[in-house]
N, C-alpha and C positions, 0 to 999 in steps of 0.2 A: 426474417423477421431474425433482430436476431434474441439468445437467450433468456436474456437480463431484460429486457423491456419483457419478457413470459414471465420474466422471478417480477420482476418491480413491478406489474403491469396486476392482470389478474392472478391469485395463487399459484404457481407452479404444483400439477400436481409430482411429480418425480422427485424424488429426494431416495438414498442409498438404500433406508428405510422396504419400499414397498418396493420400489425395484426386486431388494432382492429375494422376497415379500413371492415372489411371484412365480419363479424359477425355479425350478425344477434345483433339488443336490448336487446331481453331479452336470447340471449347465457350468458353461464359462459365464462369469461372472461380465457381466453385464458392462462400459467403461460409459462414465460420465461428463456429459464438453465439458474441455477445458475451462472456459466461463463459470461453467456451472461450478465445477469441480474445487474453483480456486473463491468462490464467493462465500458456497461449504466450509471449508476449507478456516481463512483469511476469518471467516467471524466467531465461530469455535477455538479461535486463539486471542482472541479479546475486540478483534480490532471490529469499529464505525464506518461502516459501507455508506459515498452515498454516491448513488448513479444518478450519472449526464447523462441526455440529450444534445449534448450544445452547450458551446459555452457561455452564454447567455444563462443555463445552468449552474454552470461551471464556478463562476462570477455569484452568482442565489446565495449556494451552500457554503461560498467562505464567506458570507456577510454569516450566515444563518450561524457558526463557528465558534465568529467572532465574536457575535451579540452572544452567545452561550455560554458564552468563557469567560464573558465579559473583561474581551480582548482588545477594545475597537481601543483603544490606547498601550498597550503593549507593547515589547516589542522585543524583533523577529530576525533571526540566525537565518541568511541566505544568503550562499555560498553557489552556489549556478544563474549565472549569465539570464538564462533564457524562464528560469522562474522572476528575476522582476523584470523580463522586459510583461512578459503573458497579465502583468499581474501593476504595472507600468502608474495604470488608474490612481493605481488606490493608494491612499495618506499610511502607508507602511511604518511603521516605526521600527524601522534600519538600524541593525548597532553589531562592529565589530567582532559584540567577546560576545564568544555559544552562550562563554558561561551562567551568562547575563542575562538572556533571553525565556522572555518565557516562549516559543514555541521554535520551532525548528518548521520552519516548509520551503519545501525542497518536492525537482522528480526524484524516481529512480530509473532502472535499467531495465527492470522485466519483475512482473509475479509469477513466482514461480506456482502454480493449482495441485501439485501433490498435497504439498504441506499448509501457504493460505501464504505463504512468504514475503516479503517484498524483499529481489536484486539489488543492489545500493552502490558506488562506488567512488571514487577517489576524483570523477567527474560530480557526483551530487556531495560528497561529504569530506571534503580536498582530503589531507591524508589525517584529521581527526580519529577515536576511539570515536564510536557511541558513547559513549561514559561522560567524553564531553565538551557532548553535546545537550539543550534541552531536554526535561523528562517528555513535552506533548510536542508531535508533530506534525504533520500534515499535510502530504501528500501526493500533489494529481503525476494522477497518470493513462492508458487508451486501453483501450479494451484490443489495439494491434502489441502492447505490449505482454499477452497474454502469456505463460509459455506452461512445458510439460510438468519439466523437473526441473532444478540448481545444474543441468550440465548441458541442456538446450540451450538457456542462458549465458553460461558463460562462452557456452559456441559465436553463441550472435556475439557480444561481449569485443570477443577471441576477432570477428569477420567485418564490427563496424569498427574497430581498430586499430587497425591492419599497422598503419606508420608508429602508432604509440594506444599499446593496449595497457589501462586503466592500470589503480594499483590499489590498494584498499580495499579490494572485492571483498563486501559480509552482504550477510543478511540479517534484514531484522521475521523475529518470527511471534516471539509472546507480550501482546501489549495490553494488555493484562493489569491494572491499578496495581500500586507498591501493598498495600496492603494486600491481597492475596498472590503477590505473589513472594513474601513473602510465606506463607501459607503452603505456598506450591514448591513439591521439592524437583521436580523434573525442569524447574524454571530455572532453578538456585547456580547464579553464578555469572546468568545471561544479561542483558540491559534488554533490560523492559518499557517500553514507553508506550504511554498515553497516544496509539497510530489513527487522524481522519486518513483515509480515503479517496478522494474524490478522483474518480473515474470518469472520463471520457466516451464515449461512442465513437467512435472511428473506422466500425467495420462494416 
């Protein structure tokens, strides 16, 4: 059974606090599973997490996001053809000008457990800077895209794209709103996004 089901079904009793609290001072640290570690760090960064067991739940969750933010008629920026195909039955209002779009809908390369970040490349954002894209992101990903760290993610990108390695590789880590960003020295200079993650269980 997936750890995500344990987390989002009955409340998980596994947290960093009670793991370390039950162990002796000189015992080696217990490593939290990659999916649980990503969830903890991603939420800690301010990301909004929607776990989906099948595609029907993915579609339902997207509908809820659109309704919650009154984005039913809003312009959406999509650069990844896979996303257009996946959500082809939705009457989304596409725009070619990213600066005019209300939100950005995309896939990603990997989900990084160590810091709860989203690894993306030119496969998703072409050659655009994050600052050129809308403030609101909706990212669709699967549990098989979870990796331990950025190094592992970069190796996977290289292995999958041997003939043409994508450029513009970056991570999105700060998901807090603008007001909190202005008060947070650690996120100064970064591109903060209001980010929803639609995570599909595929393992």
